[in-house]
PAVEXGU-660806 format. One record per atom (N, C-alpha, C, O): residue in one letter; atom name; x, y, z. Coordinates in Angstrom, 2 decimals. Layout:
REM PAVEXGU-660806
+------+------+---------+---------+---------+
! rest ! atom !       X !       Y !       Z !
+------+------+---------+---------+---------+
!    A !   CA !       X !       Y !       Z !
...
+------+------+---------+---------+---------+
END
This chain:
REM PAVEXGU-660806
+------+------+---------+---------+---------+
! rest ! atom !       X !       Y !       Z !
+------+------+---------+---------+---------+
!    M !    N ! -119.07 !  181.68 !  165.35 !
!    M !   CA ! -118.94 !  181.15 !  166.03 !
!    M !    C ! -119.28 !  180.07 !  166.33 !
!    M !    O ! -118.53 !  179.44 !  167.07 !
!    G !    N ! -120.39 !  179.52 !  165.92 !
!    G !   CA ! -120.81 !  178.14 !  165.48 !
!    G !    C ! -120.07 !  177.36 !  164.84 !
!    G !    O ! -119.78 !  176.26 !  165.31 !
!    R !    N ! -119.51 !  177.91 !  163.29 !
!    R !   CA ! -118.76 !  177.50 !  162.60 !
!    R !    C ! -117.39 !  176.94 !  163.09 !
!    R !    O ! -116.87 !  175.84 !  162.87 !
!    R !    N ! -117.05 !  177.78 !  163.68 !
!    R !   CA ! -115.79 !  177.39 !  164.43 !
!    R !    C ! -115.58 !  176.25 !  165.28 !
!    R !    O ! -114.57 !  175.54 !  165.34 !
!    R !    N ! -116.96 !  176.16 !  166.12 !
!    R !   CA ! -116.77 !  175.42 !  167.26 !
!    R !    C ! -117.19 !  173.87 !  166.36 !
!    R !    O ! -116.73 !  172.89 !  166.96 !
!    K !    N ! -117.78 !  173.59 !  165.37 !
!    K !   CA ! -118.18 !  172.47 !  164.50 !
!    K !    C ! -116.94 !  172.19 !  164.05 !
!    K !    O ! -116.58 !  171.01 !  163.97 !
!    E !    N ! -116.02 !  173.33 !  163.65 !
!    E !   CA ! -114.51 !  172.82 !  162.51 !
!    E !    C ! -113.64 !  172.25 !  163.50 !
!    E !    O ! -112.66 !  171.58 !  163.17 !
!    Q !    N ! -114.11 !  172.58 !  165.27 !
!    Q !   CA ! -112.81 !  171.99 !  166.03 !
!    Q !    C ! -113.15 !  170.23 !  166.40 !
!    Q !    O ! -114.28 !  169.77 !  166.22 !
!    D !    N ! -112.20 !  169.52 !  166.85 !
!    D !   CA ! -111.89 !  168.04 !  166.84 !
!    D !    C ! -112.79 !  168.00 !  167.96 !
!    D !    O ! -112.47 !  168.59 !  168.98 !
!    P !    N ! -114.12 !  167.24 !  167.89 !
!    P !   CA ! -114.74 !  166.92 !  169.35 !
!    P !    C ! -113.81 !  166.07 !  170.05 !
!    P !    O ! -112.97 !  165.37 !  169.49 !
!    E !    N ! -113.96 !  166.15 !  171.29 !
!    E !   CA ! -113.15 !  165.00 !  172.49 !
!    E !    C ! -113.90 !  163.86 !  172.22 !
!    E !    O ! -115.13 !  163.78 !  172.28 !
!    E !    N ! -113.02 !  162.86 !  171.87 !
!    E !   CA ! -113.57 !  161.49 !  171.70 !
!    E !    C ! -114.21 !  160.58 !  173.28 !
!    E !    O ! -113.65 !  160.04 !  174.23 !
!    K !    N ! -115.33 !  160.75 !  172.96 !
!    K !   CA ! -115.87 !  160.10 !  173.87 !
!    K !    C ! -115.38 !  158.81 !  173.90 !
!    K !    O ! -115.22 !  158.20 !  172.84 !
!    P !    N ! -115.00 !  158.07 !  175.42 !
!    P !   CA ! -114.50 !  156.61 !  175.70 !
!    P !    C ! -116.16 !  155.65 !  175.35 !
!    P !    O ! -117.27 !  156.18 !  175.40 !
!    K !    N ! -115.93 !  154.37 !  175.06 !
!    K !   CA ! -117.39 !  153.93 !  174.64 !
!    K !    C ! -116.83 !  152.56 !  175.84 !
!    K !    O ! -115.67 !  152.15 !  175.91 !
!    I !    N ! -118.09 !  152.00 !  176.77 !
!    I !   CA ! -118.22 !  150.93 !  177.40 !
!    I !    C ! -118.68 !  149.66 !  177.00 !
!    I !    O ! -119.89 !  149.53 !  177.18 !
!    N !    N ! -118.21 !  148.85 !  176.61 !
!    N !   CA ! -118.44 !  147.46 !  176.35 !
!    N !    C ! -118.54 !  146.53 !  177.55 !
!    N !    O ! -119.28 !  145.54 !  177.61 !
!    S !    N ! -117.70 !  146.98 !  178.51 !
!    S !   CA ! -117.79 !  145.90 !  179.60 !
!    S !    C ! -117.51 !  146.73 !  180.95 !
!    S !    O ! -117.02 !  147.85 !  181.04 !
!    S !    N ! -117.97 !  145.85 !  182.03 !
!    S !   CA ! -117.30 !  146.72 !  183.28 !
!    S !    C ! -116.29 !  147.12 !  183.63 !
!    S !    O ! -116.02 !  148.02 !  184.43 !
!    K !    N ! -115.14 !  145.93 !  182.59 !
!    K !   CA ! -113.70 !  146.61 !  182.95 !
!    K !    C ! -113.37 !  148.05 !  181.96 !
!    K !    O ! -112.45 !  148.84 !  182.17 !
!    D !    N ! -114.15 !  148.09 !  181.13 !
!    D !   CA ! -113.95 !  149.48 !  180.55 !
!    D !    C ! -114.29 !  150.53 !  181.76 !
!    D !    O ! -113.50 !  151.42 !  182.11 !
!    A !    N ! -115.50 !  150.32 !  182.32 !
!    A !   CA ! -116.02 !  151.29 !  183.26 !
!    A !    C ! -114.96 !  151.26 !  184.54 !
!    A !    O ! -114.82 !  152.36 !  185.09 !
!    F !    N ! -114.18 !  150.15 !  185.09 !
!    F !   CA ! -113.40 !  149.95 !  185.93 !
!    F !    C ! -112.20 !  151.24 !  185.01 !
!    F !    O ! -111.99 !  152.40 !  185.36 !
!    D !    N ! -111.56 !  150.45 !  183.73 !
!    D !   CA ! -110.35 !  151.46 !  183.45 !
!    D !    C ! -110.89 !  152.91 !  183.36 !
!    D !    O ! -110.04 !  153.69 !  183.79 !
!    L !    N ! -111.88 !  153.44 !  182.99 !
!    L !   CA ! -112.18 !  154.41 !  182.76 !
!    L !    C ! -112.08 !  155.40 !  184.34 !
!    L !    O ! -111.57 !  156.52 !  184.34 !
!    L !    N ! -112.60 !  154.82 !  185.51 !
!    L !   CA ! -112.95 !  155.57 !  186.73 !
!    L !    C ! -111.75 !  155.36 !  187.57 !
!    L !    O ! -111.42 !  156.21 !  188.40 !
!    K !    N ! -110.89 !  153.97 !  187.34 !
!    K !   CA ! -109.96 !  153.75 !  188.46 !
!    K !    C ! -108.91 !  154.77 !  188.89 !
!    K !    O ! -108.39 !  154.59 !  189.99 !
!    G !    N ! -108.50 !  155.93 !  188.05 !
!    G !   CA ! -107.74 !  157.13 !  188.30 !
!    G !    C ! -108.89 !  158.20 !  189.21 !
!    G !    O ! -108.53 !  159.17 !  189.89 !
!    D !    N ! -109.47 !  158.01 !  189.14 !
!    D !   CA ! -110.50 !  158.91 !  190.10 !
!    D !    C ! -110.82 !  158.82 !  191.59 !
!    D !    O ! -111.01 !  159.70 !  192.43 !
!    F !    N ! -110.82 !  157.07 !  191.69 !
!    F !   CA ! -110.56 !  156.09 !  193.01 !
!    F !    C ! -109.46 !  156.21 !  193.67 !
!    F !    O ! -109.63 !  156.43 !  194.87 !
!    M !    N ! -108.44 !  156.14 !  193.34 !
!    M !   CA ! -107.16 !  155.98 !  194.08 !
!    M !    C ! -106.88 !  156.62 !  194.94 !
!    M !    O ! -106.64 !  157.83 !  194.97 !
!    D !    N ! -106.89 !  155.63 !  195.98 !
!    D !   CA ! -106.15 !  156.17 !  196.95 !
!    D !    C ! -107.11 !  157.03 !  197.98 !
!    D !    O ! -106.63 !  157.49 !  199.02 !
!    L !    N ! -108.50 !  157.22 !  197.62 !
!    L !   CA ! -109.68 !  157.97 !  198.29 !
!    L !    C ! -109.57 !  157.34 !  199.79 !
!    L !    O ! -109.22 !  156.17 !  199.89 !
!    P !    N ! -109.83 !  158.00 !  200.80 !
!    P !   CA ! -110.04 !  157.46 !  202.25 !
!    P !    C ! -111.43 !  157.49 !  202.68 !
!    P !    O ! -111.75 !  157.87 !  203.80 !
!    H !    N ! -112.19 !  157.13 !  201.88 !
!    H !   CA ! -113.93 !  157.39 !  201.65 !
!    H !    C ! -114.50 !  156.53 !  200.72 !
!    H !    O ! -113.88 !  156.55 !  199.66 !
!    E !    N ! -115.42 !  155.81 !  200.72 !
!    E !   CA ! -116.23 !  155.55 !  199.58 !
!    E !    C ! -117.18 !  156.30 !  198.83 !
!    E !    O ! -117.90 !  156.97 !  199.57 !
!    E !    N ! -117.48 !  156.45 !  197.36 !
!    E !   CA ! -118.10 !  157.07 !  196.94 !
!    E !    C ! -118.61 !  156.38 !  195.72 !
!    E !    O ! -117.85 !  155.59 !  195.15 !
!    F !    N ! -120.07 !  156.63 !  195.17 !
!    F !   CA ! -120.98 !  156.33 !  194.73 !
!    F !    C ! -120.96 !  156.92 !  192.94 !
!    F !    O ! -121.14 !  158.14 !  192.93 !
!    W !    N ! -120.87 !  156.58 !  192.12 !
!    W !   CA ! -120.63 !  157.15 !  190.94 !
!    W !    C ! -121.50 !  156.27 !  189.48 !
!    W !    O ! -121.52 !  155.04 !  189.36 !
!    V !    N ! -122.07 !  157.11 !  188.63 !
!    V !   CA ! -122.67 !  156.42 !  187.57 !
!    V !    C ! -122.39 !  156.89 !  186.47 !
!    V !    O ! -122.22 !  158.11 !  186.46 !
!    L !    N ! -122.26 !  156.27 !  185.33 !
!    L !   CA ! -122.05 !  156.86 !  183.89 !
!    L !    C ! -122.96 !  156.66 !  183.25 !
!    L !    O ! -123.50 !  155.56 !  183.11 !
!    L !    N ! -123.40 !  158.03 !  182.59 !
!    L !   CA ! -124.51 !  158.33 !  181.60 !
!    L !    C ! -123.89 !  157.79 !  180.25 !
!    L !    O ! -122.95 !  158.43 !  179.79 !
!    L !    N ! -124.30 !  156.79 !  179.66 !
!    L !   CA ! -124.31 !  156.63 !  178.37 !
!    L !    C ! -125.30 !  157.02 !  177.09 !
!    L !    O ! -126.51 !  157.19 !  177.27 !
!    N !    N ! -124.65 !  157.16 !  175.70 !
!    N !   CA ! -125.97 !  157.37 !  174.81 !
!    N !    C ! -125.90 !  156.15 !  174.58 !
!    N !    O ! -125.27 !  155.22 !  175.09 !
!    R !    N ! -127.05 !  156.29 !  173.28 !
!    R !   CA ! -127.14 !  154.69 !  172.80 !
!    R !    C ! -126.10 !  154.13 !  171.87 !
!    R !    O ! -126.38 !  153.18 !  171.14 !
!    A !    N ! -125.03 !  154.63 !  171.88 !
!    A !   CA ! -123.81 !  154.09 !  171.11 !
!    A !    C ! -122.83 !  153.45 !  172.39 !
!    A !    O ! -121.74 !  152.89 !  172.24 !
!    N !    N ! -123.43 !  153.66 !  173.48 !
!    N !   CA ! -122.68 !  153.25 !  174.46 !
!    N !    C ! -121.18 !  154.14 !  174.99 !
!    N !    O ! -120.28 !  153.68 !  175.69 !
!    R !    N ! -121.27 !  155.33 !  174.48 !
!    R !   CA ! -120.35 !  156.35 !  174.66 !
!    R !    C ! -120.63 !  157.25 !  176.09 !
!    R !    O ! -121.63 !  157.91 !  176.40 !
!    V !    N ! -119.72 !  157.08 !  176.62 !
!    V !   CA ! -119.94 !  158.42 !  177.88 !
!    V !    C ! -120.08 !  159.47 !  177.51 !
!    V !    O ! -119.27 !  159.96 !  176.73 !
!    V !    N ! -121.40 !  160.32 !  178.07 !
!    V !   CA ! -121.54 !  161.33 !  178.11 !
!    V !    C ! -121.51 !  162.32 !  179.27 !
!    V !    O ! -121.40 !  163.54 !  179.13 !
!    K !    N ! -121.64 !  161.50 !  180.72 !
!    K !   CA ! -121.11 !  162.56 !  181.93 !
!    K !    C ! -120.92 !  161.24 !  182.83 !
!    K !    O ! -121.37 !  160.09 !  182.91 !
!    K !    N ! -120.01 !  162.07 !  183.43 !
!    K !   CA ! -119.65 !  160.86 !  185.18 !
!    K !    C ! -120.13 !  161.97 !  185.89 !
!    K !    O ! -119.98 !  163.19 !  185.81 !
!    K !    N ! -120.88 !  161.03 !  186.78 !
!    K !   CA ! -121.94 !  161.78 !  187.88 !
!    K !    C ! -121.66 !  161.17 !  189.21 !
!    K !    O ! -121.78 !  159.95 !  189.22 !
!    E !    N ! -121.34 !  161.70 !  190.28 !
!    E !   CA ! -121.29 !  161.29 !  191.52 !
!    E !    C ! -122.43 !  161.47 !  192.43 !
!    E !    O ! -122.65 !  162.63 !  192.76 !
!    L !    N ! -123.52 !  160.17 !  193.10 !
!    L !   CA ! -124.39 !  160.58 !  193.82 !
!    L !    C ! -124.04 !  160.13 !  195.11 !
!    L !    O ! -124.96 !  160.55 !  195.80 !
!    A !    N ! -123.28 !  159.53 !  195.84 !
!    A !   CA ! -122.89 !  159.64 !  197.32 !
!    A !    C ! -121.66 !  159.67 !  197.78 !
!    A !    O ! -120.85 !  159.16 !  197.00 !
!    K !    N ! -121.09 !  160.19 !  199.06 !
!    K !   CA ! -120.08 !  159.92 !  199.53 !
!    K !    C ! -120.15 !  159.48 !  200.87 !
!    K !    O ! -120.65 !  160.21 !  201.73 !
!    A !    N ! -119.58 !  158.07 !  201.22 !
!    A !   CA ! -119.33 !  158.23 !  202.61 !
!    A !    C ! -118.08 !  158.46 !  203.33 !
!    A !    O ! -117.08 !  158.53 !  202.61 !
!    E !    N ! -117.90 !  158.60 !  204.71 !
!    E !   CA ! -116.58 !  158.68 !  205.05 !
!    E !    C ! -116.79 !  158.14 !  206.40 !
!    E !    O ! -117.69 !  158.43 !  207.19 !
!    F !    N ! -115.83 !  157.31 !  206.53 !
!    F !   CA ! -116.21 !  156.39 !  207.76 !
!    F !    C ! -114.89 !  157.03 !  208.49 !
!    F !    O ! -113.92 !  157.61 !  208.00 !
!    L !    N ! -115.25 !  156.68 !  209.89 !
!    L !   CA ! -114.55 !  157.44 !  211.17 !
!    L !    C ! -113.99 !  155.90 !  211.76 !
!    L !    O ! -114.61 !  154.98 !  212.31 !
!    V !    N ! -112.53 !  156.06 !  211.38 !
!    V !   CA ! -111.91 !  154.89 !  212.28 !
!    V !    C ! -111.77 !  155.27 !  214.02 !
!    V !    O ! -111.32 !  156.35 !  214.43 !
!    P !    N ! -112.16 !  154.37 !  214.74 !
!    P !   CA ! -111.86 !  154.37 !  216.28 !
!    P !    C ! -110.42 !  154.67 !  216.36 !
!    P !    O ! -109.87 !  154.74 !  217.46 !
+------+------+---------+---------+---------+
END
């Protein structure tokens, strides 16, 4: 089983070199949301995304 896993192509992890790279990676997740969210991108030493993590979500009441 480990050998089969090793033979599979690993999913390409995006590299973050600038704030625009981070924006481009996350903009699809944030489009058309009716609330505000705060996320962090966890990167390895090569600036490749390891994980996206939601930290907070705030919903606003409109009078």
